[in-house]
C-alpha positions in Angstrom: 39.8 -20.5 4.7 38.0 -17.3 3.8 37.8 -14.4 6.3 34.7 -12.5 5.8 34.4 -8.8 6.9 32.5 -9.4 10.1 35.2 -11.8 11.4 37.9 -9.2 10.7 36.0 -6.4 12.3 35.4 -8.5 15.5 39.0 -9.4 15.6 40.2 -5.8 15.0 37.9 -4.6 17.8 39.0 -7.1 20.3 42.7 -7.2 19.9 42.9 -3.6 18.8 41.5 -2.6 22.3 44.1 -4.9 24.0 46.9 -3.4 21.9 45.7 0.2 22.7 45.6 -0.6 26.3 49.0 -2.1 26.3 50.5 0.8 24.5 48.8 3.4 26.8 50.1 1.5 29.9 53.6 1.4 28.5 53.7 5.1 27.7 52.4 5.8 31.3 55.0 3.7 32.8 57.7 5.5 30.8 56.5 8.9 31.7 56.2 8.1 35.5 59.2 6.1 35.9 61.3 7.6 38.5 64.7 7.6 36.7 63.2 9.6 33.8 62.1 12.5 36.1 65.4 14.3 35.8 65.4 14.0 32.0 62.0 15.5 31.7 62.7 18.3 34.2 65.9 19.3 32.2 64.0 19.2 29.1 61.3 21.4 30.3 63.9 23.8 31.6 66.1 23.9 28.6 63.3 25.6 26.5 63.2 28.5 29.0 67.0 28.7 29.4 67.5 29.4 25.7 65.3 32.5 25.6 67.1 35.8 25.7 64.2 37.9 26.3 60.6 38.8 24.9 60.2 38.9 21.2 59.8 42.2 19.7 
């Protein structure tokens, strides 16, 4: 069975879209999951806590 270019492009456009939507959904769920809130807050504040003062 020979796969031509048009078939491969149609397959990539169709299932590539579903793959991208699934990955975006998983990343959004991970970022908004309630138990990850403390971890993200700690990471955001740790950058500010390490500073000793303004750069000169």
